[in-house]
N, C-alpha and C positions, 0 to 999 in steps of 0.2 A: 422224158417219157419213162413211166414206171415199168419195172420188170414184171413178168407174170407172178413172181413170188410176192413182190411188194403190192401188186393188185389184190392178191388173195388176202394179204394182211390188212389192206385197207377195207376190203369187203367185210372181214371179220370184225373190225372196229365198228363199222356201221351197224352190223347185225347186233353186236354186243350193246351198243348205245341204244338201239331200238328196244331190246329186251329190258334194259334197265328203265327206260322211260315208260314202257308199256308192258309191265310184267304179266305173264300168264298166271291165272289163278292156280293155286297149288293142286286142286282137284276138280274134277268135273262136277257139275251140279247133278244132284240125285233127282231122277224123274220119279215122282210119287204118283201112283195110280189111284184116281178118285172117280167114282161114278159120276157121269154127267148130271144125273138127276140130283145128286147131293150138292154139287156146286151151284146149280141153278136154284135149288131150294134155299141155299144159304145166301146167295146174292139177293134173292127176293126178300128173304127174312131180314137181311141187313138194311135194305132200303125201307121196308115197312117199319122197322124199329126206329130208324132215323126220323121218319115222318111222324110217327106216334110221339116220340119224345119231344120233337119240335112243337107240333101243334097242340098236344095235350099240355105242354109246359108253358105256353104263352100266358095263361091266366096267372102264373106264378112268377113271371119275369120281373125282376127287380123288386119283388114284394118283401123279400126276406134278406135284410142286410145286417142290421144290429142284432136281430134275433133270428133263430132258425124258423122254418115253416112248421106248421102243425097238421099237414095232410095225413089223415089216418087211413083212408081207404082209397085205392086207385085201381080202376079197371080200364085198361087201354081201350080206346074206341075212336072211330072216325065215322060217326053216323051220317054225316053229310059228305063224306069223302074228304080227300086232302085238297089243299090249295097251295099255291106257291108262297113261299116265305123266304127271307134271305138265308135261312139255314140250309135250304136245298136248291133254291132257284139259280144261284150263281153257278153251282156245279151243273145244273140242268142245261144252262146255256152252253157251257163247254162241252158237255156230253153229246148234245145234239150235233154240234159242229164237228166234234171228233169223229162221230159215227158217219156223218155226211161225207167228210173228207178222207175217212179211213186213215186218220193220223192221230197218234196218241199225244205227241208233244206239239201243240199248235204254236207256230212262230209268234213271238211277242208282238210284232207289228200287227198281226191278224187279231191277236187278243185285244189290242187297243181298239181296233175297228169294231170288234164284237161289242165291247163295252159301250162305245158311242152309239151303236145301232140299237142295243137291246137292254142295257143296264143303266137306266136313268132315274129311277124312282125306287122307293123302299130300299135305300142304301144309306148306311150310317158309318160314322167314325172313320176308321182307316180306309174302308172301301169308298166312302164318299170323297174323302180327301184325294185318293188315288184317281177317282173318276174325273175330278176337276183339274188335277194336274195333267190329265190327258188332253183336256181342252187347251191347256197352255203349251202343249206340244211335247210333253214328256211321254215316253213309252216304258212299259215294264221291262226289266225289273226296277228301273229308276223310280217308278211310282211307289215302290215299296221300300225305298232307301230311307233309313231313319233320319237322315239329314234333310231330306226334302219333305218327308211325310212324318210329322211328329207322333202320330198314332202308331207307327209301324213297330216301335220298340216294345209295345206291351199289349196291343189290341188282340182280342181273341179270334180274329179272322184266321190266324194260323191253325186253329182247331175246328171252328165250326164250318169252315169251307173246305175241309179235307176229307170228310168221311167217305164220300162217294168214290174217291180215288182209291181208297183202301179196298173197296169192293171190286176193283178192276184187276187186282193182283193177288188172288188167293194163294196162300203159302209162299208168297214172294215179297217179304217185307221190305227189302232194299228197293225193289222196283216200285212198290207202292209208295215208299217215301219219296223217291225221285219224281214220280208223277205228281204227287201231292205238292211237293215243294215248287215244282215248275209253275203251278197255278196259284198257290197261296202267296208266293213272293211277289205277286203283282201288287200286293198291298201291305205286306209285313216283311220283317226280317228279324235277326237276332233271336231273342228268347221265344217269340211266337213261332219262329221256324223250328225250334226244338220241339214244340208241341205238335207240329205237323208230322215230323218224323216219328215221334212217339206214338201218336194215335193211329196213323196209317199202318204202322207196324203192328199194333194191337189188333186192328181189324183184319189185316192180312193173315196174322197168326191164328186168329179165332177160327178160321176155316179148317185148320188141321190140329188144333190143340183144344181138348175138351175141358181143361182145368183153367178156371178164370185167373187163378194166381199166376200160373205159368204164362198166360196171355199177357198179364200185366208186366211180368218180369221181362218178357221179350221187348215190350215198349220201353221200359226203363233202361234197357241195355243200349238203346240208341242215343241216350242223352250225353251231351258234352259234360264231362266231369267238372268243368269250370263254370257251368251254367247255373242260373238260379233255379231252373226247373229240376236239375239233378238234386240240389239240396232240398227243394220242396218235396220231391218224391220220396226221398229218404226220411224226411220229417213225417210225412203222412204214414209211412210204414211203421215208423217208431211209435207214433201216437196211437195207431191202431193196436199195436202189440201191447201197449201200456193200458189201453182202455178198450178191450175187444168187445165189450157189451154196451159201450156208451158213445155213440157217434156224436152226440151233442158236445161232449167234452173235447173230442178231436176237432170238431168245428170251432169251438171256442179258441183252442190253441192255434188253429190255422188263422183265424181272424186276428188274433192278438199279434202273431209274428209277421204276417204277410200283408196286413193293411198298409198301404203305401202313403195315402194322402187323406186320411181322416174321413174316408167314405165318399170322397168326391168321384168324379168321372173315372179317374185312374183306377179306382178300386172296383167300381161297378162293372167296368168293361175290360178289366185287366186280366192278363193270363194267369197271374199267381193264384188269386183267390178262386177263380173259376176252375183252373186246372186242379187245384186242391180239392174242390167240391166234387169234380168228376172222379178223382182217385178215391176219395172218401166214400162216395156212393158205391163204387165197385168193390171196395174192401168190405164194407158192411153189408152190401146186397148179396154177396157170396154166390153170384151166378144166377140169381132169380131175377127174371126180366122185370116183372111188375114192381118188386120190392126195390130193385136198383134204380129204376126210373123214379119211383116215389121219393127215394132218398135224394136223388138229384134235384127234385123240386124243393125238398126241405132244406138241403144245404144252402140253397138260395143263390143270391146274386143273379147272374144272367142264366136263369134256371132252364129256359127252353133250349138254349144252346147246349148246356151241360147234359140235359136229359137226352138230346138227340145223339150226343156222343156215346153215352152208355147204351142207348137204345140200339145203335148200329152194331156195337160189339156183341151185345147179348142177342140181338136179332140174328146175327150170323151164327152164333153158337146154337141157338134153338132151331133156326130154320123156319121157313114160311108155313109149312104144313103143321108143325107143332103149334105155332102161334095161332093159326086159324082154328085149330082144334079146341081152343079154349072157349070158343063161342063169342069172341069179341065182335062187336058190331063194326064191321069195316066195309065201307062202300068204295068200290074200285074206281076212284076218280082223282085226278090231279089237275085241278082247275087253275088256269093261268090268270092271275089277277094283277101281276106285277111286271112282267117282262115283255118288252116290245118285240114285234116281229118273231114271235115264237108260237109253237103249235097251240091251238085252242081246244084240241080234242085228246090231250094226253090223259092216260090213266096211270095208276101206280104200277100195274102190270106192264104197260108199254114202256114206261120209264125203266123198269127192271130189265125188260128184254133188250133195251139199248145197252145196258151194262153187261149183259151176258155176251152180246156180240163184241163189245170192246174187250172184254176179258179174253175171248178167244184170239183176238189180235195180239194182245199183250203176251199171252201164253206162247203163241207161235213165234213172236218176236224174240222171246227169251229162250227159245229152243224146245218148247213143249209141243204137244200135238194132241189130236183127238183120234181115238181108234176104238176097236172092238175087242173085248175080252169075254170069252164064253158067250158070244153073241149079245153082249150088253155094251152100250156105248160108255166109254170112259175117257177122261182127260188124263194125259201124262203131263204132270206139272213139275217144272224144274224148281223145286223148293229151295229156299235160301235161309241163311241164318240172319238174325237181326244185326244191323250195323249202323253206326253213326254216319250220316251222309254229310251234314254241315256242322261246323262249329259256330259259336256265338259271334265271333269277330270282335274287333275293337273299333273305337271311334276313328283312330288314325287310319286303320285299314279301309274303313268305309269311305272316309274322306278322300284318301288316295285313289281308291277305285273310281269314285265319282269324278275326280280331277283327270283321270285318264280318259274318261268319256267326254268330259267338258273341260279341257285345259283352260287355265286362267287367261292366257292370251286370246283364246277363242271367245271367252266371255266378254273381255274388253272390246275386241273387234266387233262383236255383235252389237254391243251398246253404241259403238261409234258409227258403224256402217250398216247394221242390219235393218230389215224391214220392221214394221211395228210389232209383229208377233215375235220375231227374233229378239228385239230389244226387251220386250216384256219378259220372255223366258230367261234372258241373260241377267236381267235385274233380279229375278227371283233367285237364280243361282248365286249371284253375287252376295245377296243378303244371307242365304243359308250357309255359304262357305266363308263368310266373314271377309269378303273381298271388297265390300262396298265403300269402306272408309277412304281408301286410296283412290278408287274410281271417282267418287264424289268430289274429292279434293282436286284431282288432276283434270277432270272433265265435268265440271259442275253443270253446264248447260245440257250436255248429252245425258248425264245421269238423271236430271230432272225430267227430261223427255222420256227416258226409259221407264222411270217409276210411274209416270203418268199413263203410259201404255199398260203397265202391269196393273194399275188400279182399275183399268177397264175390265179386267177379269174379275168381276164382282163375286162370282161364286168362290173363287180361290181366296179372295180377301175376306169374304164372309166366314170361311172356314178358319182363317187365321184369327179373326176377332170374335170367335164364338167358343164356348166351352171353357173349362177351367181345369187344367192339369199342368204340372210344373214344366214339362217339356214344351208345351204350347205357350205357356206364359213367357218362357225365355225367347221363343221364336218371335212372339208378338212384340216383345221389347226391341228385338233387332229391327223389325220392320218399322216401328215407330221411330227409332233412332235414324233409320235410313231415309226418313221423310215420307213414308207411306201412311196415308190417313186412315182413320178408323171409319167404317161405314156408320151412317146415322142410326141404323137399326139392323137387327138380325132378320134375314129374309126367311120366309116360311118355306116349307117343303113344296107347296104348290107353286110358289113363285120360282123356285129353283127348277122344278120339273118343267114348267110351261115355257121356260126360255132357255134353250139349250145352247145358245151362242153367247160369246162374250159381249157385254154391254159396252159400247164404244163412247158413251157419254158419261164419264164418271163424275162430272161436276154435280150431277143431280143426286149422287149417292153418298157423298162424303161431307163430313163437317169441315169447316174452314180451318 
């Protein structure tokens, strides 16, 4: 039995270990006082800017690769109102559910359910791959693990699915990045996650910083110094300083250094060229909304996504009232054309009102509040400094993390004793984690059965045997070596959308 003195010593050790493990921040957050009407105006401006950049940019999407665009005049407009598109409607699905449940960080199992119920068409690349991994029984964030989803290491989903989350945390860039990462890592990781924290930080900072260069610097301060994004951002700043009046030369240098695969899918949809285009548009646009969005079109590649990014940042800085004072033709409509089981009567304004309500939840969660000063409503916001939230990670770290969730012995046992779905999922893991050779050698009959069940998930197999980029080529080679057949043809979007369940008769789908 311990003496009272030894008990006190023991308690001190426990308290000390707790302080070391969970250190208290050196200083309290500063509550910055901002009028309610200002925050609401900027949230609405950010959303409108995002939608304008997205929908006005679609005619320029993938039009300018080898050479820049030649758009001379651009007047923002939505004469028929807005409609859903993947640059805004993924976030819209989350926002509606976050508001309904009054929950900022939706649990990942609920996110998987949301995708299955609502996100089944007009999805591409990393997001489509993630969606079909969910059919196979994987849940986020495994669906965004680069070992399971080959798009996850470079796809721009890290940036074009993050803007709305930046609008939820004005003046709170760390909080904005954490919210954004929670949702974008459903389909990406690594370098694309760097873009999530960079752009959500810029958007959050734009609420309280009127200088576009300082907004950009806040975003760049979040990048892992070991990341490609860090090097890319520094290159863009250097090239701009060398050619301050010639954006086409900066674009040429960007294309020359950061083209990865001779203009194939990896470049059209990759984070390097498109992030460079966003930064270039911001540097040369110098804070002017229309000019910056026009430059995002002309820099090219995935132009609508890039324009949406800069449109959000500049929309926050300008605010809704200033934007509307320009006389742009804007019809207040957000027509649902893509997402199942979602509202059919949304408007741009009602979408923005959802964001305002969620911001108030975030602000209160972080220690802020709403009050009156001189009889005028104000928000007291706990402003934050920019900070890196995630590092890029290594292949070994990602593999070890995945093996903690799915130990090798569990994979083998599922192949030997699991049901059809468990066998199929285990076979997919075995191929991705390079475990299939020993399993096929030691248990040939069970391995053949497991691969047969996996081949029944024709949407997953269609993803593996479609497109052309190095990471997918390597994964495809593994599946062929493991005995998985190639589909006879690539299935259309309509075929994929109209059949949401795994096809259990794979003999009709594959070559002998």
